[in-house]
N, C-alpha and C positions, 0 to 999 in steps of 0.2 A: 409789634415787638412782642407780647404776650405769648402770643403763639408760636412764633421761633423760641422763644425762652422755653417753652414746657417740650417742643418738640428736638432743641438742643441737649436736655435734661434726659427724655428718653434715648437719645442717640447715644449721648456719651456711657451710659451706664450700660446698653446695652454692649457696646464694644468695648468699656474697658471689663466689662464681666468676663465674654470670651476671652480676654486675654489672661486676665487672671485665675479664670476659675481650676485650671489645672493643681494650681500653688495652691489655693485654698480645698479642692476636694483632699490633695494629701495631707494637707493641716490638719483635716477635719478626721480623714481616714476614712474617707468616703466616694473612694474610687469607682467600688462598684455602682452608685448613686449618680456619677457624674451627669449620665443623662439628663436625669430626672430635674436639674437642675437649671435645662434649658426646656426640658418636657413643662414640665410645672408652670411654668410662665407662660408658655405658648396656648395651651389649654385652658386658664385660667384667661390669658385674653379674648381667646375667642369667645369663650361663654359673655365676657363683660362685653364685649361690642356689640353682640345683640341685644342684650338688655342696656347697654347705652342709646341705641337705634329706639327703642321702644319710648324709654326715656326720655328722650331729645325734644321726640315728638310729642308725648306728652303732657313735657311741664316746660320747655324750653331748655339752653345749652348750659345755663350758668350751677345749678345746682351739680350735674353731673360731672361739669370741668371741676368744680371744685372739690366734688368726694374723690376725684378721679387721682387730682394732683395730689392730695392728702394721703390718699392708700397708697400711691408710689411713695411718696417719701417714709410713710410709717415702714412700708415693707423696707426700704435703703439702711431707715434704722436699726432694725431685727435685724436683717443679713450682716450688719455689720457688730452685731453683736452676737452671732450665733456660734453658740458652745457645739453643736455638733449637723453633722451633714440634713438632716431631717430637719430641724430647725431653721438652717438654711433654704431647705426647700419649702418650709411652708411659708417662706419671709418672700419668695421667689415667686410663689400664688399669688399673697397680697399684690405685690406689687403687677404682676399681670392683670389683676381685676383692676389696679389703677391705673396702668397704661392702656388698654383695652376701652377703661369708660373717658379716659383721657383722647386718645385720638377720632374716636368718633364725633363727641365734642368740637372738635378742632375745624371739621371737617364743617359741622354744622355752623357752626360760628362764622368760618369762612361766607357761609351761604347766606347768612342772615346779614352778615355784615358789609359786605361788599355786592355793588351790582355786577352785572354778568359781566361789564369790559372790564372791569378789575379781578376777578378770579384767577385767570391765569396768572396773572402775576403777583396774586398773592400765593398761590401754589407754588409761583418760582420762590420766593422767598423763603417758603417753606422747605422747599428741599433745598436751599445754602446751610438750617439746620444742622444737615447732618458733614458736611465739609468738612468743618473745624475741628469734628468729635473725630471724623474716620482720620484725619492726620495723624492728626495729635494724643487720639485717645488712647492706641497701644502704646506710645511712649509714656505717658502718664502714668497712667494705669502700672507699666511696669516698673515704675521709676517707684512708686508707690508700694508695690508690693513687695521690689528688693532691697529698698532703704528706709522704709518706714513699716507698715504692714498693710495685709491684702483686704485688711477691714477699711482702711482710710479709700479703697478703691467703692465702698457703697458710701462712705458717709461724705466724701468727695462731693455727691451729688444733692446732697441735704441744702445749702446755699442758693442752686438752683431753682427751690423752690417758692422763695421772696419774689424774685421777678414778675412772677405769672402771676401770683396773686394779688400784688398789689397794682399791677398794668389792666387784669382782666378782671376784677372782682367789681369795681364801679361798673364799668363799661357792661360788661353782661348783663346785669338789669335793663338795659336799655336798647333788650334784642329781643325782648317780649319772651313772656312765656307757655303757657298751653294755647295749643290752635283747634280752636272747637270741633277742626272736621278731622282732627287727628284719628284714624281708622285704629278701630281695637284688632291686634292680630293675635288671635290663640296658638299655642303648641310653637311658636319660635325658639323659646327659652329652650323647652324641653328637647326640641332638636339640635340645639346647638350643644347641649350634652351628648346627644348620641354623635352625632359629626364631631365632638374633640375623644370620644369613646374611639371610634373608628382611625381617626388620626395617628393616635396613641398604637393602635395596633399597626396599622401600616409603619411606624417608626419600629415595633419592637420587630416588625415582619424582618424589617432592611437590617437589622443588628443581629439576627438568629440565623443560624447554619442549618444544613437539608431541609427538609421538605417544608419543616415548621415553619420557615419563614416567609415562603411562597405560601403558605395556607393562613397564617395570620395578616399577611397584608390583602389575599383577596376576601377578607370577613370584613378588615377595616374598610375596605374599598366600597363595598355593597352597603353599608353603615354608612359612609361617607355619604354615598349618590343620595341614598330616601333621605337624609338629612338636607341636602344643599336643594332636593327640589322643595323646602318648605323655606328656606334662607336667603336662596337666591329669587332675584325676580321671575316671573311667571314667563314660560320657556325659554328663560336661561339654558337650560340643557338641549335645546333644539334650536339655540343659536338664533332664536326672534328677533326681529330689527328693534333696532333702537335698545333701549337699557339694558335688554336681556346679555345681546350682543359686547356691549360697552363693560357691563360688567364682568363677561366671560375674559375679556381681552385682557383685564387686571392678572387674572389667576394663571393667564395662560402664560403671562410674558415675564411675569414676576416667577412661576415657576421654572420657566425655560431657562431665564438670566442666571438665579441663583442657585439652581441645579450644577449649572459651571461654573459657577462662582464658588460653589463648595469645597470641587476637587480641582481649581488653577494653584495655589497653594503646592499641594501634594503634588501633583503633576511634576512643575517645576521643579520641587526638591530632589523625590525621588528619582524620575528621570532623567532630567540634566543637571542634577547637581547644583542648584542653585541654594542660596541662603536662607535663611527663614526672611531677614530682611529684604533681600534683591526679590523672593515671590513677593512679600508682602508689599511694594513699590507698586507693581501693577495693580495691586488694587486701590492702593490712596488713588493714582493717576482715575482708576476708574470713578472715584467719589468725583474729584475734579472736574470731569466731563458728564459725569449726572448733572451737575449743577450746571453746566454751562449747556446742556439740550433744555432743562429745565428753563432757562432763561430762554432760551431760541422760544421755545413753543409761547412764550408770555409774549414777548414782543411782535411775533405775528400772528396775535389774537385779530381777526377781524381780517387779513391778507390772505390766509391759506385758512380752508376748511377742514376742521377738527380730524375730519375721519383721515383728512390726509396725511395729517400729523402723524395721526397713531398707525397709519399704513406705514409713513415713513420708519417710524422709529422700531415697529417691529421689522422690518428690510434689516434697517443695523443691526438689531440685535441678530437676525438669524447670521448677517456676514460677519461678526464677532464671532459668534460659535462655532460656524463652519468653517472658519480659519485659524480659529486658536490650535489644532493638531500641528499645524505649521511651527509651532514654537517647540514641539518636541522630536523634529527633521534635523538631525546629526548634521548636517551641512548648513545650519541656519543657526543665528546666537538665539537664545532661548527669551532675551529682551523682545523679540518681536510682539511677542505676545500681548506686551504693552500698548501697540498700536491696534491689534484686536478688541483689545477690554476698553479703550478709550471711546472706539466705535460704535459697542453694546452699549457701555454705559451713555453716551452722549444720547442711544435711542432711547434711552430706559426713561431721561430724564424727560426727551420729548413726547413720546407716548404718555406716562405716566400724568405728568402733567394734564395735558389734553382730556385724559380720560378722566380725572376729577372733576375737571372742569364741566365734561361733559357729562356726568354723573348726576350735579347739581342742577343743571341744565335744561335735563328732563325731567326732574322732580319737582313736583307740587311741592310747596313751603311744610304742606302736614309731614311729607316723606320721607325729606330729606336728609332724618336721621335713621329711620328704615334703609335706605336705597345707599350711604356713608357705610353703614352695619354692615350691607350686602356687599360693600366693594373691600372691606375688610377682610371678610370671612372667604372673599372670593381669592386674594391674595396669598392670606394663611393655607388657605385649603392645595390650592395650585401650587405652592413654596414646598409644601410639608410632603404633598403627595409624591412629586419629579424627584425633589431629591430623596426621595425613600425610593424609587425606582432606579437612581442612579446608584444608590448605596448596594440595592441589590446585585445591579452589575459588577460594584469594586468588589464586595464577596464575594459571588461567585469566583471571579479570578483570583482574590487573594485563600481561599480554600482549594484551588487549583494549582494555587504558587506561581500565577502567570499572570502578575501584574505585570504590564508592561505600560509601555504609548498607546498599544491599542487599547488597552482597558479603557482609557482616559479619553481617546479620538472616540470612542461608541459611543461616549456618555456625550459630549461636545458636539456628535454628531446626530443623534437623536434629541437632543436638547434643540438645536439649532432647525431639524426639522419641525417641530413644532412650533417655533416662533415662526417659522418661515410659513407654515399654512393661518399664523394668524394674520399673515396681512391681507388672506382672503378672507379670514373673520372679522376682521374691520371694514371690510368692503359692505355689511350687514348695517352698518351701523347707521347710515341714512341720516335726512336731517333729524337735529333736535324738535322732539314734541312732548309731551309732557308726560309720563306715566307713571301710575300711582303704582304702588306694593300692594298687591289682592291680599286681603284678608283671608289667612290660611284653613 
């Protein structure tokens, strides 16, 4: 209940802020800095994840968890009181630090508190924390913004801080502290800053026109590659068997799915004339399907090999993205997108829960923090890079005045091809054997 409460807090805040941010930015006369309200959170959380990995391995999950939840609440309090857009961005950075510390600590808590046989169900329960916020989050955030004040969107999160603290604080003390064999890994925090800078350049390139956009994106990509060689397990870029391929699968699937998802409402609204609510229903269906897929992987533990579940999930994601263009075909109703998205989201639930479980199974206790952080870094890097690539495709079509069904089809087919490649990458997972994250 404690870790689900933490995830619910993160989920509602993310969905609520995304809903209300256009109004917030306009109110603070900060539309020019709109993207930084998201970028500040993402960059701060990426660095905090790496710090959290080291911190959890060196001292246990109790302090990182409580500090993370407290900083997240402090950031929400400050954001709700923001009197300018720069202040809001600073508050989002504080929230990002808290979120990054908290999410890694959640994984370490699951690794230490539950035996192998129960971890899949623990991750299945964790996925349900996103269901209610995904369904009611936009409605609640919209109502608070329209009928009360946008500041309430941030302050609404504050009561969610109390349950995690009450439930977790006394129990986290029993999970142990520092592990004597926890390795010292030098340079990881520095490389997380390099990765964050590279990702910012990629995002800037995706929103820039002319030659400047691709140039920024290429420079950013080189910095990211340099950094992830240290931040991910050794052999990840070579798709090494075992843990390296598990971690890469997380980024590959996250990037493919979220790059496709980012353009679902836009495609349905601009090409098929769907309303905002109609387009949003597709994503709501996806939230429910994700939870169902995660529940399925929890119940299939010990009956179906984890590798097979990851491959099946990747195949469903590929099927979803490759069939999404059907929703833009004039002869078909646009709501066929809901069927494709249901399959893809169910595949994500099936694969993500299995990947999280495999990461802990493949990690010695002294490396659970670092490897959980690597999993989150892979997720963030994969998502930002592939969303950025999809953004370049859309920006190019927009600049040429040729945004059409072909534009979105190109994005979805490209993402679907990467998800299909994930079926092959998942074949390199193999049987679980403990893998330590080497010292950089």
